[in-house]
C-alpha positions, -999 to 999 in steps of 0.1 A, spaced: 114 128 -209 126 93 -199 104 60 -201 105 45 -161 104 7 -157 97 -13 -127 124 -37 -121 120 -51 -83 90 -60 -60 91 -60 -25 62 -64 2 56 -69 40 17 -76 48 -9 -89 66 -11 -120 43 23 -130 46 55 -114 56 74 -120 17 61 -111 -17 51 -147 -35 33 -161 -6 11 -128 1 1 -129 -38 -8 -166 -36 -32 -161 -3 -46 -132 -21 -50 -149 -54 -68 -179 -34 -93 -150 -18 -80 -156 21 -84 -129 45 -55 -115 67 -84 -101 94 -80 -113 133 -85 -103 164 -64 -76 175 -32 -95 197 -10 -62 197 -25 -52 229 -57 -58 249 -86 -42 227 -113 -52 253 -136 -23 257 -128 -10 219 -158 -3 197 -137 -22 171 -111 -53 179 -100 -68 147 -74 -54 126 -49 -72 96 -20 -76 114 16 -86 99 18 -121 113 52 -122 131 77 -148 146 70 -131 179 35 -145 173 24 -110 173 -3 -110 146 -13 -148 144 26 -160 137 24 -186 161 -6 -196 144 7 -195 106 36 -217 122 13 -245 136 -5 -247 104 23 -254 84 31 -219 68 63 -205 86 69 -197 56 50 -170 54 60 -153 86 79 -121 91 109 -120 111 122 -87 114 153 -101 129 163 -111 90 166 -72 83 171 -53 111 189 -60 144 170 -64 175 190 -33 189 180 -16 158 142 -22 162 139 -14 198 154 21 182 124 24 156 85 19 154 73 -8 132 68 10 98 104 18 96 114 -17 101 87 -28 75 102 -3 55 134 -13 53 122 -49 45 106 -44 18 129 -21 3 156 -43 7 133 -71 -6 128 -50 -35 167 -41 -44 175 -80 -40 148 -89 -63 159 -62 -88 195 -80 -84 212 -43 -81 244 -37 -74 253 -4 -70 289 -4 -63 304 30 -81 301 63 -59 287 76 -92 259 55 -96 247 51 -61 249 91 -66 218 87 -91 200 64 -72 177 76 -44 147 66 -22 113 80 -20 89 64 3 58 78 19 36 70 49 2 83 62 9 85 100 44 74 109 58 63 143 22 66 163 29 37 183 62 53 194 44 87 201 20 73 222 46 53 242 65 83 248 39 104 257 24 83 284 61 73 294 66 113 302 31 118 320 26 86 337 66 79 349 95 112 342 109 130 318 139 107 319 117 76 307 114 92 271 134 80 246 163 94 232 155 75 200 117 89 203 122 112 173 140 99 152 122 62 153 89 81 148 92 107 117 80 97 87 111 103 66 134 84 83 124 48 67 139 68 34 163 78 53 172 43 65 171 27 35 195 53 17 220 47 50 220 14 46 222 8 8 245 38 4 221 55 -24 231 94 -21 206 105 -48 172 119 -43 160 116 -6 126 122 1 94 115 18 61 120 8 27 125 37 -6 125 19 -27 102 42 -41 73 24 -25 81 -11 10 85 1 23 54 -13 9 60 -48 23 97 -48 57 84 -38 54 62 -71 47 85 -86 67 112 -79 98 93 -81 87 82 -116 88 123 -120 125 124 -107 134 98 -131 117 111 -166 129 145 -156 168 129 -150 175 134 -113 181 98 -108 185 63 -128 171 44 -100 145 52 -72 129 29 -44 97 41 -41 70 30 -17 51 32 15 52 17 50 24 21 79 20 3 111 -5 22 131 -21 -8 147 -19 7 190 -44 20 209 -44 52 202 -46 44 165 -73 21 169 -94 49 192 -88 76 169 -100 58 137 -133 48 156 -139 82 172 -141 91 134 -168 66 124 -139 49 101 -135 19 117 -158 -15 111 -171 -23 146 -200 -50 135 -176 -76 125 -156 -81 163 -168 -118 164 -160 -124 125 -126 -103 113 -120 -126 82 -157 -110 72 -151 -76 88 -135 -61 47 -161 -63 27 -164 -34 -2 -189 -27 -23 -212 -51 0 -245 -37 18 -230 -51 52 -199 -30 51 -195 -4 83 -158 8 76 -126 -4 72 -101 -27 88 -70 -12 95 -38 -31 83 -5 -29 83 31 -34 60 48 -19 33 51 -21 -2 81 -7 -29 94 -12 -61 127 -6 -79 119 21 -104 149 26 -130 151 44 -166 142 25 -194 180 30 -204 196 19 -171 176 -12 -166 183 -22 -200 221 -19 -199 224 -38 -175 201 -66 -185 174 -65 -158 141 -82 -155 112 -54 -167 82 -62 -149 64 -29 -159 60 4 -168 45 33 -153 32 54 -180 7 70 -160 2 92 -127 -24 117 -118 -35 138 -89 -60 160 -79 -79 175 -51 -115 175 -37 -110 211 -24 -148 196 -2 -138 181 35 -112 170 51 -124 130 53 -158 128 33 -151 124 -4 -169 147 -29 -203 130 -36 -198 131 -75 -165 117 -72 -151 144 -90 -116 142 -72 -105 107 -79 -124 112 -116 -97 135 -121 -70 120 -112 -79 91 -132 -86 115 -160 -56 126 -158 -36 93 -154 -46 78 -188 -39 112 -204 -2 110 -198 -4 74 -207 -20 86 -238 -45 58 -231 -88 55 -239 -103 42 -210 -109 12 -228 -75 2 -231 -73 -3 -193 -80 -42 -182 -78 -38 -146 -88 -17 -118 -70 -18 -87 -97 1 -66 -94 21 -39 -123 3 -21 -119 8 20 -152 -7 26 -164 23 41 -207 32 36 -199 63 13 -164 60 -2 -172 25 -22 -202 37 -45 -187 67 -47 -156 51 -67 -175 31 -85 -196 63 -100 -166 80 -107 -155 54 -127 -184 48 -147 -185 81 -153 -147 83 -170 -150 50 -187 -186 54 -201 -196 25 -224 -159 12 -215 -172 4 -183 -191 -30 -192 -177 -59 -180 -142 -38 -169 -125 -61 -140 -123 -43 -107 -113 -51 -75 -105 -41 -41 -76 -60 -26 -81 -43 8 -109 -68 13 -81 -95 19 -59 -74 35 -73 -44 54 -64 -6 47 -28 -2 49 -34 41 52 0 54 39 12 19 25 -19 13 6 -11 29 -27 23 9 -31 11 -24 -19 -15 -20 -45 3 -10 -71 26 -38 -63 -4 -61 -70 -9 -45 -102 24 -56 -116 17 -93 -106 -17 -90 -120 1 -81 -155 31 -107 -150 6 -134 -138 -26 -127 -161 -52 -124 -131 -74 -102 -114 -72 -106 -77 -107 -109 -63 -131 -89 -40 -138 -112 -8 -170 -110 15 -190 -92 -19 -221 -113 -9 -247 -89 -15 -236 -59 -35 -249 -26 -25 -243 -9 -60 -260 -18 -95 -228 -13 -119 -218 -27 -153 -183 -31 -134 -174 -66 -127 -164 -57 -93 -146 -95 -89 -169 -111 -64 -151 -142 -43 -131 -156 -69 -99 -142 -91 -104 -135 -126 -80 -150 -149 -74 -129 -182 -47 -112 -202 -36 -79 -182 -16 -55 -198 -28 -25 -185 -36 -16 -150 -52 15 -131 -46 18 -95 -63 42 -71 -56 60 -40 -77 84 -21 -71 102 11 -81 124 39 -81 159 30 -94 156 -6 -59 142 -20 -66 117 -46 -36 99 -69 -39 72 -97 -12 54 -116 -10 38 -148 7 5 -156 15 -11 -188 32 -46 -195 63 -34 -210 63 -38 -248 99 -28 -258 
């Protein structure tokens, strides 16, 4: 089978509207948590989230500009026309932007028809256009049938991120989408890599996009006791994986994309290779719709499968970007699963949850975290788990509290687990020629 490498990265996140500013802020231990300003959250049990900072002021854009960080703010007009923005949910806008960023970052120029037929798109989301669904249901209920937008369906469907990217870039290869809750982004990257391995494509844009910070989104996750509710007065402290005071996840939004190429294709065009995808594992808990199985068996099997595919021993892994959502049960279950798999190699193993800084991006999380994994390899630094002040779990694993860890990082594992007991694990490696 063909080897698959990563040649481009794109990111829209709560920390910044593009790749490098977000990475700098992540490594510096900054938090994107803030008060919800997308709608009036007064009276909601959770009133905080990690919103993408935008030029329209939503998500703290104005505050960033005033603080001298204007370059960190996401301007949707740079990627999607105002007319088209009105016709699609934000998750599609974020996905288009991140995909085009990755495409440009990779220096791709697929000019011939044959090249475009060998290039595809596979982007996932966990929920998709929830705000648009909410808006149009209310319009139908409170106003009239004629108030339902003719663009409602095409602006809300999850596969329309892949569709829009395919149309805008003229990519005629596989056009696919993944919907596996909070594992969607990781599954999208792993499945896209397999398409290249099996020679169904030479190039794939893969990743995840999500934007569900809306009244029904916050109300729904709060109702099932998934969201943080104890930090409405301290939003930057709300996401705190492994800490004894954690009480649920901080909802985030954004998109992460990678350009995948067969090694032959990348080398033939002289592309910069940032990492290689060497392992991919997936499994099901077969246990519960929201709670992970208590022995962590599902995550354990996904990690074991990814290592087997990579041909690595546990001790070969230099850094794990954990799923670590800041929920009371899930964090410790993942730690125990890692300990079980790694054995003696868990002693001093560096593992962190970048969700502590950006919140939980649901279906986009795994893709954004894979991007962070590539950057950890590039720069030799493991991002911190911020807000980890009083660990609730005793472990030989270095959970990277508060400060980034500088070290040689050649092999990264990235975990993503989702509702329904769906699990994904990616293993990335420095390209060794």
